[in-house]
N, C-alpha and C positions, 0 to 999 in steps of 0.2 A: 510212595506216599511221601517221600520227601521233596519228590520233583513239585508234586502239585503243592504241598504246602509253601513251596519257594515260589512257586508260582503265581499262588494267594496273595503272597506278602509282596512282588512285584506290582501286582497287580493295585493292591492297597497306597503302595507309593506314588504309585502311575496316577492312581484318582487323587491322592491327596496334592501330587502336583499341577494335575489339571486346575484342581478346584481351587487350591491358594496363590499359585504363582501365574500359570498361566492364560487362564480367564481373565484376574483382572490387569495383566500387562497388557493383553487385546485389549479391555476396555480403555486402559489409559493411552495406549496408543491410538485408538479410534478418537479419543476426546481429542489429543493432540493434533490428529489429522483436519480434525473439524475445526481448530483452532486456528491453525494454520491458513487454511482457506478462506478462513473468516477475515483475516490478517491480510491474506494477500489482495481479496475483495476491497476491501479498505484501502490498502495502498493503491489501488488503481483507481481507486475512485479520487483521491487524496491527488495522484498525479494528475489526472485529467483536469481536476480544479485547478491548479496552480496553473497547467498548461495554459488554459482557459482566461485565467489572472494574467499570466505573461503576456496572453494575446492583448488583451485589454489594454493592459499599461502600455504594449508598446504603440496601440493605437491613439490613445489619449494623447503620448508624448509625441507622437507623430503630427496630431491635430494641434498641440500646444506650439511645437517648432514651427509647423506653417503660419501659425497665426502670429508668432512673435516674430518672422519673416516679414509678413504683411505690414505689422508696425513699424517696424524698422524700416521698410521699404517707404512707407506713407510719412515718417519723421523725416527721411531724406529729402523727400519729393515738400515737403514743408521750407524744411530748411533751404533747399534750394531757390523756391520761391521768396523768402525772407532776404537771400542775397541779391538777387537781382534790382 
């Protein structure tokens, strides 16, 4: 009889542990996992936006540099024409 009483106590302790420790811990871990996945997605989007912005900036800078070279070339040709 003592063995069945001890087994019953072990089962009660196991039941309490599952209800109050394991199940809430599993819920918290699942929530953390979902949050981490959301953050990973957000970071991927931000990285893509940053890469697109950098590419656009580089393209605009190249266009500006080409325009500046054209203006300087035109000024050089004007200066040569005035010196003649």
